[in-house]
N, C-alpha and C positions, 0 to 999 in steps of 0.2 A: 290711128283713130281709137278712141276709148270704146270699151265693150258696150256701154250704154248708147253710144253713137251708132255702133253696128246694129244694135237692136232697133233703134229709132229709124235707121235707114232701111232696114228690112220691112218695118211697118209701112213706111212711106212708099215703098216699092210695090205694095199690094194694091191693085186696082180697087178692091173693096173699101180700102181706107178713104179714097177720094170719092167713090160713089156714095158712101155713107155721109160724107161731108155735104155733098150736093143734096142728098135726100133730106138731111137735117135742115139745110138752108131753105129748101122748098117747103118743107113742113112748117117751119116758123113763119115764112112769108104767107102761106095759105091760111094758117091759123090766125095770124094777126089781122089779115084782111077780113076774114070771116067775122071776127069779134068786133073790129072797128066799124064794119058795115051792118052789124046785127043780122047776119044771114044764118039761116038754118042750112043743113047739108043739101037739101033739095035745091034751094035757091043758089047756093054756092056751086053745085054741080052744073046747073043750067048756065050760070055766068062763065064758068070755066070751060064749058063744052065737053064735059066728061060725065060719066054715069055717077049716080049717087053712091053706088057700090064702090067705085074707084075713090071717091072722096072719103068714104068710110075707111077704105084700105089705107089711104094716106094718113088720116087722122088717128086711126086706132093702132095701126101696125108700123107707121112710118115707112111703109113699103111704097116706093114711088115707081121705080123701074119703067120710066117713060123714055121715049126716044129723046134725043137732044132737042129736036124740033119742038116736041110737046112741052118739055121743061121750059124752053124759052117762051112759048106761047102762054103757058100758065103764069110764068113770072111777070110777063107784060100785063096780063089781065088782072093781076093783083097789085099793079102799080110799082113793079120792081124792074130794074134793068139788070139782066144777068151778065155779070162781068166775069169772064174767064181769062186767066193769065197763065202762060206757059213760061216757066223759069228753068234755067239750067239747074240740075240737081245739086251741084256743088255750091252754086250761089245761094240756093234756097237753104241748104244745110248750114252754110256760114251765117246767113241772116238769122236763122232760127237759133243758132248757137249764141250769137251776140245778144239776141233778145233774152234768151234764158239766162245768160250771164248777167245782164243788166237787172233782171228781176231778182236774181240771187243777191247781187250787190245791194240793191234797194232794200230787200228784206233784211239783210244783215245790218244795214244802216238803221233801219227802223228798230230792230231788236236791240242794237247797241244804244241808240238814243233812249229807248224805253228803259233799258237797264240803268243808264246814267241818270235818268230822271228819277227812277226809283231810289237809287243810291243817294241822290241829292235830297229827296223827300225824307228818306230815312235819316240822313244826316241832320237835316233841319229839325225833324221831330225829336231827335236825340238831344239837340241843343236846347230845345224848348222844355223838354221834360227834365 
């Protein structure tokens, strides 16, 4: 395994990495719902069944720290289905690696195409001049 993969695996093995992902998803869902429904924090708190202070905590700090039960309740109240999936670590890392490689190849193709287009443009401009 490459050193960068070792680092990535260490990051992925930290519970805080996954907790922050859930916190971010819940934050985005709550904020989107609030904006789409033109709710202030007091009305949002009432709708979610939590205190206005907790809403402020979510929106200001991104600090969720709810039980799994409460996260699911809030998600449903803002019109989202919370989807959790458990994957084998090796399968996850392999999929992530393939995705990263695909993105790298695509970026290289874009850069190469861009360079070829510039060369052609320069070439045609040279012929015209």
